[in-house]
N, C-alpha and C positions, 0 to 999 in steps of 0.2 A: 769951590766947585762941587764939593760933596753935598753941601746944604742946598745949593741950587738944583742939582740933579734930583735930590731927594724930594724937593717941593714939586718939581715937575712930575715925578713919579706919583706922588699923592694926588695931584690934580688929575692925572690920567686915570687913576683908579676910580676917583669920584665920578668922572664923566662916564666911564665904562659902567659903573654901578647904576647910574641914572638911566642909561640907555637900556640896560637889562631889565630894570624895573618897569620901564615904559613898555618894553616888548611883552613882559609877562602880563601886564594889565590889558594890553590890546589883544593878545593871542593866547588865551588860557588853554591848557591841555585838558581834554575831557578824560574823566576817569582818574585824574591825578591831582596832586596838591596845587599844581600850577593853574588849574581852571577855576580859581575862586571867583573871578568876575564874570564868567560866562556860565550861565545855568541853562539847563535843558528846556526845551519848549514844553509847556505843561500838557498840551494836547498829545504830544508824543509820549510824555511820561504816563498819561492815562492809557495810551495804546500799549505801552509795555506792561503795565499792570494787568491789562485785559488778557495778557498771555497766560497769567498765572491761573491755575485750575480752581483756586478758591474764589476767583472772581468770574471766570468763564467755565461753564460745565464741560467744554471740550478743550480746555487749556492744558498747560504743562505744570508740573510740580517737580521739586527737587532741591538739592543743596545749592544749586547755582543761584537761587533766588534769596539766599539767606541775607545778603547785604543790600537787598533792594528796599531800603528804607530811606526816609528823608525826602526833601523836595528836589534836590539836584540829582537827577537820574544820570547825569554824565559821570558821576562818581561811582555809580553802581558797577559791581563786578561784571565784566563781559560787555560793557557798554562804552562806546567812544563817540564823541560829538565833534562836529566841525568847530574849529577854534574860533572862527569868525561869527558864525550864525547861531551856533548852539544846537543845530539840527543833529539828530542821531544819524550817524553814518555807518557804524559798525555794531553788530550784535554777535558776540562770540561766546557761546556757552558750550564750547567743546569739552567733552568729558565732565559733565556737571551732574551726572546721575539723574537726568531728567526722565520723567515718565509722562504718559498722556499723549495728546494729539496736538498738532499745530493748528491753532484756531484760524478761521477765515479773517478775523480782525487784524491779523498780522500785516496783511497787505493793504489795509485801508488808511492808516494814519502815519505810516513810516515812509513817506514818499521819498525821503532823501537817503534811504538806506543804500549803502554801496556794497557792503559785505555782510553775508549771513552765514554763520557757522554753528550748526547744531549737531555736528557729527559726534560719534562715539557716545551715544546715550541709549535709552530704551524707548524712544518715541514710536508710537503706533499710529494707525490711521493712514490717511493718504495725504499727498502734497496738495495744499489748498490752491484752488484756481486763482484766488486773489493775489498769489505771488506774482502773477503776470502784470499787476498794476505797479510794481516797484521798478519802474523803467530805468532807474539809475543803478540798479544792481549790476555789479561787475563780477562778484563771486558768490556762488551758492554751494555750500558744503553740508549735505545731509547724510553723509555716508555712515555705515555701521550702526544702523538703527533697526527698527522692526517695521519700517514703513511699507505699506502695501498699496494696492490699487494701481492705477495707471498714471503715467506722466501727463499732466494737464496740457491741453493744446495751447493754453495761454503762455506757456513757457517761451513760445516763439515771439512774444511781445517785448522781450528784453533785449533791445538792440545793442546794449553796452556789455552784455554778458561775455566774460572771457573764460571763466572757470566754472564748470558744472560737475560736481562730484556727488553721485547718487549710489555708489557701490556699497555692497554688503547689506542689502535690504531684501525685501520680498516683492519688489515692484513687478507688476504684470503688464499685459497688453503689448502694443507695438510702440515703436519709437515714433512720436508725433511727426507728421510731415512738416509742421511749422519749425521744427528744430533745424531744418535745412536753411532757414532764413537767418540763423545766428552767425553772421559773417565775421564777427569779432571774436568768435570762440577760439581759444587756444588749447584748452584742456577739456576733454570729455571722458568721464569715467562712469560707465554703467555696469561694471563687472559685478558678478556674483548676485544676480537677480533672476527673475523668471520671465524676462522679456522675450517675446517671440516676434515672428515676422522677418523682414529682410532689411538690409542696409541700403538698398538702392536709393530710396527717397532722400535719406540723410546725406549720403556721399554725393549724389548728383546735385542736390541743392547747394551744399557748401562749395562744390567745385565751380558753380556758376556765379559765385559772388563777384561783384565788379572788380574789386581789388585783388581777387584770388583768395583762396582760403588761407587763414592764418593758423589752422589747427596744427599743433605740434605734438599732441599726445591723444591717441584714441585707444580706449580700452573697453572692450565689450566681452571680456573673458567670462566663461561659465554662465551662459544664458541659454535660451532655447532658440536662438536665431538660426535661420535656414536660408536656402536659396543660393544663388551664385554671388561671388564677389564682383561688383561692377568694375569695369575697366577705368571708370572715372577716378578710382583710387590713385591712378598714376599721376593725377594733377596736383596731389597734395605735396607740393615741393618743400613745405616747411615741416613736415611731419618727422619726428625723431623716434617716437615710441609708438609702435603699432602692434596691438595685441588683440587677435581675433580668436584666441584659443578656446577649446572646450565648448563648441557649439555644434551645429549640424550643417555647416556650410558644405557645399558640394561643387563639383565642376573643376575646371582647370584654372591654374594660376600661371600666367606667362609673362614675358618681358614687358608687355603693355601695362600690366598692373604696377610695375616698378619704374616706369619710364622717366619720371621726373623726381623720384624720391632721393634727392641728392644729399639730404641731411639725415637719412635713416641711420639709427644707431642700435635700436632694439626691435627685433622682428620675431613675433610668436604667432605661428599659424597652427600650432599643434592640436591634436585631438579633433580633427575635422575629417571630412571625406573629400579632401582636396588632392588633385593631381598636380604636382609642381612640375610644369613642363618648361624647363629652362634649358636651352641648348648648351652643349659642352663648351662652346667657344664664346658664350655670352659674357660681355663685360658690363657689370652693373654700374649705374650712375653714382653709386655710393661706394666708399672704400673704408668706412670707419665704423663698421658694425661691431658692437660690443657683445651682443647676445644673438644667437640664431637658434630658434627652436621650431622645428618642423616635424616633431615626433608624431607618429600615428597618422601621418599623411602618406602619400605615395611619391617616391622619387624614382626616376628611371635609372639613375646612376649616381655615384658619389659626386656631389656638386663641385666641379673644378674651380668655379669662380670664388670659392671660399679662400683660396690660397692668397688672394689679393687683399683680404681684410686684415690689415696689419694690427688693428686694435682688438681683434677678436679674442675674447677670453672664455666664453661659455658656448659650447657647441652641443646641441641636443638633437640627435637624429635617431631616436629609438623607434624601432618597429616601423621602418619606412620602406622595407623591401630591398635593402642593399645586399649585394653579394660580391664574392671575389675578395682579392687582397685590398688592404688599405693603401692609399697613395703614399709614396715615400715622403712627399713634401709636408705631410701632416705633422711630422716630428719637428719641422722648422717653425711652426707656430708656437707662440708662448701662450698656451692654453692653460686656464685654471681648472676647467671642468670639461670632460669629454664623456658623453653618454651615447653609446652606439649599440646598446643592448637590443636583443630580440630582432636580429637580422640574420643573414646567412653569410657573414664575413668569415674568411678563411685566412690561412697563413700564420706566421709567427705573431706573437704579441708585439704591438708597436712600442717603441721607446719614445715617450712624449717629452715635452719641454721641462725645464728646471723648476717652473712654478706650479706644475700640475698638482692639484689637491684632491680632485674627485675623478675617479675612473670607473666607469661602468661598461664593461664589455661582455656581460653575461648573456647567455642564450645565443651563442654563435658557434662557430666551429674552429676557433683558434687552437693552435697547437704549441707545444713547447712550454717549459716551466718558467721562462724568463719573466721578471717583473721589473717595473720602474724602481730606480734606486733613490729617487729624490726624497729628501728628508721632510719635505713639505706635504707629502701624501697623507690625506686623512681617510679617504674612502678608496678601497680597492675591491671591486666586485667582479669576479671572474667565473662565477658558477655556470654550470651547464655548457661547458666547452669540451674540448678534446685534449686538455692539458695532460701530459704524462711525465714520467720521471719523478724525481724527488723535488721537494719544496726547496728552492734555493736559500742558502744561508743569508743572502743579502736582505731577506725579509726581516731579519733581526735589527737591521739598521733603520727601519721605518719607525722611528721612535715617536712620531706624531700620529701614527695610525690609530684610528678609532673604530673603523669597520673593515673587517677582512672576511670575504666570502669566497672560498675555494671549493665549494661543494659541487657534487655531481660532475667529477672529472675522473681521470685515471691516474691520479697521483699516488705514488707508492713510497716505501721506505719510511724512515723515522723523521719526525718533525724536527727541524733544527733546534739545538740545545739553547741557543741564545743566552749564553752565560755572561758575556761582557755587556751587550746592549740588547734591548728588547722593547717591543711596543707596549709600554706599561700604561698607555692611555686607552687601551682597547675597551670598547663598549660591547661590540657584537663580533663574535668569532664563530664562523661556520666552516667546519672541515668535513662535514658529513658526506657519506656516499662516495668514498674513495677507497684506496687500498693501503692507507697509511698504517704503519705498525709501530712497535716499540712501546715504551713506557709512557705513562701520562706525562705530558710536557711540563717540566719542572718550572720553567720561567713563568707559567701562568700564576704561580703563587704571588708574583709581584703585580699582577693585573687586578688590583682591588676594585676597579670601577666596572668590571664586567657585568653586563646585564643579561647577555645570552651566551651560553657555551654549548655548541652542538658539535659533538664528535662522533655521532652515531654512524652505523654502517661502515665500519673500518675494521682493522685488525689489531687495535691496541690491546695490550696484555698487561699482566701484573695487577697489583692492587690499586684501588682508588686511594690516593694519599689522604691521610687524616685531616690535613689542612684544608681540603676542599670544603669541609663542613663549617669552616670558620673564617675563610679568607675573602669571601665574596659577599659583603653586606648588601650590595645592590643587585645581586643575581636574581633574575626572575624566571629564567629558563635554563635547566640543566638536562641535557639529553646525551646519554652515553650508550644508547641501545645498540644491540647487534655488534658487539665486540667480543673479546676473549678475556674480559676482566675477571679477576678472582678475588677471594678474600671477603671480608665483611663490609657492609655498607657503613661508611663513617658516621660518627655521631653528628647529627644536625644541630649545630650550636648557634651560629649567627647567620642563618639564611632566612631571615624573617620575611623578606620580600618574594621568596621563591614561590611560584605558582604552577610551574610545570616541571615535574621530576620524572624522567624516563630512563630507567636503568635496565630495561627488559632485554632478554636474549643475551645474557652473559653467563658466567659460571660463579656468580656471587653466592656466598654461603653465610651461615649464621642466622640470626633472627631478624625479623622486621623491626627496625629500631624504634622504640617508643619515643625517641627524640623527634620523630616527625611531627609531634605535637607542637614543636617550636616554630613551625611554619605559620607564623601569626597572621600573615596576609590571607590565609585560608580558613582562619577560625570563624569568619563570618562571610556572608555573601558580599561580593564586590559591589559597592553602591556607586562608585565612580570609577571610570576607566583609568588604568595606569598607562603611562606613556610607553609605547613600543615602537618608537620612531625617533629619529634624531637628525635635524638639519637636512631634511630631504630624503633620509633613508627610512623606509617603511619595512618593519620586521614581518617575517612570516615563518611558520614552523609546522612540521608534520606531527600530528597527534593521532594515536590509535585509540579510537573510542567506539563503543558499540560494535566491535569486531571489524571496523573499517578504518583505514588510515586516511586522514583528511588534512589538507593544508589550511591552517588557520592564519589569517592575515592580521595586521596590526590593529584594525578596528574591532575585531572580535576577541583577540587575545587578552584584552584588558579584562574580560569577564569570564575567562576560562581558568579552572583549577583542575589539575590532573596529576595522579600518581600511578605510574606503571612499573611494577617490579616483577612482571611475569617472566616465565621461562628462565628461571634460575634454579639454584639449589638451596633456597631458603628453607629454614625449618622453624620449630617452635610454634607458638600460638600467635594469633592476631592480637596485637596489643590494644587494650581498651582505649589507650590515649589517642589512637587513630580516629575514634568516633567523636573527638572534640573538634575535628576539622569540618565544621558545619557548612563551610563554603565550597567543599569539594564537589566537583561535577563528575569526574571519572576516576574509578578505582579498579585496578587490575592486579590481582595477586595470583593469577592462574599459573598452572604448570610449575609448582614448587613442591615442597614436602611439608607444608604447614599442617599442624595438627590442632587438636582441641576443638572447642566450640566456636561458632560464629558469635561475636560479642552481642549480648542482649541489648546493648545501647546502640546497635546499628541504625535504629530508627532516628538517631540524632543527626544523621547526615542528610538533612532535609533538602539539600540542593542536588543530591546525587541523581545523575541521569543514567549512568552505566556502572554496573557492578559485576565483576567477573572473578569468581573464586574457584573455578573449575580445576579438575585434575590436581587435587590435593588429598589430604587424609583427614578432612574435617569430620567430626562426629557430632552426635546429638541432634536435637530438633532445630528446625529453622526458626529463629526468633520471631515472635509475632510482630515486633516493631518494624520488620521489613515491609509490612503492608502499609506503613505510614509514609513511605518514600513516594510522595505524590508526583515527583518528576521522573521517576524511574521508567525508562523505556527500553532498557536492555539489561537482562539478568541471565547469568550463567553460573549454576551451582553443580553442574554435571560432574560425574566421576569423583565422588567423595564417599564417605560412609555415613551420610546423613540418614536420619530415621524420623518416624513420626508423621503426623498429619501436616500437609503443606498449608501455611496460613492463608486465609482468605482476606480480601480487601478490594476496595475500588480499583486501585492501581494494578494489583496483581491479577485481577480478573481480565485485564487487557493483555496480559502476557500469557495467553492460552496456548503454550507451546511445550509439549512434553520433553523436547530435547533440552530444555533448561535444567531438568532434574534427572536425566538419564544417568545410569551408573550408580544410583543410590538405592540399593535393594530394599531398604527399610522405609522409604517414603511412600506415602499414599495420599489420596485426595486429588481433586482437580488440579492440573489436567491429567494426572495419572489415575489408575483404577481406584475406586472408592475404598476407604478403609473398612475392615470387618467390624460388624456391630458388636458392641460389648454385651455379654450375657447378663441378664437381669439377676438381682440378688436372690429371689425366691427359689428358682431352680438351682441356684448354686448351693443354698442351704440344704435342699432336699438331697442333692448329691452327696453333701458332706455327711448327712445322717445315714444314708445308705452305706457309705464307706465305714462309718462308725459301727453299724450292725455287723458287717462282715468281719470286722476286726474282733468284735466281741465273740462271735461264733467260733472263730479260730482259737481264741484263748480258752473258750469253754471245752472244746474237744481236746485241746492240749492238756487241760487240767484233769479231765477224766482219765486219759491215758496215763498221765503221771500218777494219779491217785491209785489206779488199778495196779500199776507196776509196783508202786511203793507198798500198797497193802498186801499184795500177793507175796512179795518177797519178804515182807515183815512176818507174815504168818508162817510161811514155809521155814524161814530161818529159825523161828521160835520152836517149831516141832523138832527140827534137827538138833537143836541145842538142849531140849528137855526130854529124858527117856520115857517117863511115865506118859507124857502126852503123845509121844510117838507110838508107844505100844497100844494105847487106847484108840488112837486113830486107825491103826491097822486092823484092830478087832472090829471097829465100827464098819470099816470097809468090807471085812469078811462077812459080817452079818448082812449088810446090804446086798452083797453079791449072792449069798445064799437065798435071801428073800426073793431076789429077782429070778433066780433059777427055779425055785419051787413054784412061784407064781406062773412062770412061763410054761412049765410042764403041765400043771393042772389045766391051764387054758387049752393046751394042745390036746389033752385027753378028751375034754368035753367036745372039742371040735370033731374028733374021730368018731365019737359015739353018735 
């Protein structure tokens, strides 16, 4: 029995093997080892080669063609052939680093092509009109390229076309009227282009197809389309995904537009000028919506029909004009994301479902400090409301939290200690503009992934912990301004990515730390933008520059570098290490007690746009290098002890404002009064000689007096000391007196006669 069964098994295996070999010979697989007996049509092979740019001047080139060698094109990468006929049916060069243009020859000799995929390349030029000759085409994917020009009218000649993806290009013009004839179309994606005009011809055309439209997905997001949404949209009973967002559509949307959309699961009408006019008792034909986004449209009231959408997970109604309290039933929905920001909603914060991960209720008028306690929460945005009281300790249990924004409320008291559990995955933390007090939250030491820490405009006190300078390797923004912080600025050790440092308006003391030189991301100008957003969250921050506080959003923050230590009690000199930060845009050290000179190397800060050193005790001359700051548009050196001539230069000549230098009595030159002219050397020498002559005369007179006194008293002293000299002197005097007397009497007698 065993040998008999074994022989039957062997026979069965041999028969099976023969059948398999026969099948492989008859039906070879294109592009694989099984296609050995079926080779591609040589005319189609030549047509493929004509696509390559070294054959055709307007063709393509790239890594995708590296395997295009040999006679059997069915084995080439991205090429598939019909197993029976050998005709090329698929050309798939997705993400093949292709550059150049699609040649017109593509549509001439590949008549059996069913699927064309050239997406995610760098293809330029326009869509060739010859594409309309490939009447067997069922799929065309040219998305995410650099294609421009208009969609050719010949696209309407493809009766079998089911999928058309042209998103992510720079296509212009209007949607061809002929596209309304593509009755087998199931997917149409024209998003992220520059297409203008209306949707009327397209939707009216497809809705009039004999078998009805088969379209299940329509995406025209981010174009320049305008006009009204035609009511023929309500006939698209197969549509599941409808995205008309970010255009310029206007007018009303009412029940007629949704009348037969029984399969709708994704609806996006956001960022248009549409009035959603649906009655409060309207019962939609669909009940399986997964996403609703009507942000930046206008709604008369909170849509009550949403409560019946049992599969709803994402609800976006930002800036739609809602007011009043939220409906109670909203907490019954198992929502993953709720964006109701920028409305005028009031009442207490809602408690949402257990799977909620993203909450944005900012820019409303909600009250109370309560927050959702679900551990799945990732984003909690509650800024610009009327929340008061203390921050609830339950926030420590949100261990998955990545973004927390409680800014611009009336919260007070100390931030919870979070000693046992804490959100150690935090990336962005905004507590600014509240009344929070107490010490620097110690749990932040465990939040090593922080990118933004903004605690400005509060009442935090005490010293900045030393670990702040070494615990946040990914930190890009540190803003602690307008608090009551004291002590020295910590040594900056491991904050290489930090680009915005604002410690202004505190009571910090000590010197400006030379360790600021360790901000290596500011050593050179930012050549590429850093990421200031995460998973739908877009960062923004307030920066004071040029004397004005401005909100910088995520797209600009990547290129901004700012240090603001103003209005503190800092002393010492400006460290020369600071001048190594060549990528710095704004520097403010005003209203401190800084002494010494302005560093001579100040001209190294070549990207500096704003420099404020006012209200300090700086001395000496203004370095000439300051005139080399070609981007400088705001300068304030007022109220110091600077002296000398103000440097001149192309950029400084544009800052012709005397208030820049006011309070420095020793400064002169434009725009202040001119400096006094220096006296020439010749007059100076003459003056010196005149002074020398006067000195010599004084010494001469003094010498005469001294000589007379010394000689007189030397002679008199000698007479008194020697008797014979004294007697002889007196006798000589007597004879002189007698002579004078006799002479006088004789002259008198002659006169009388």
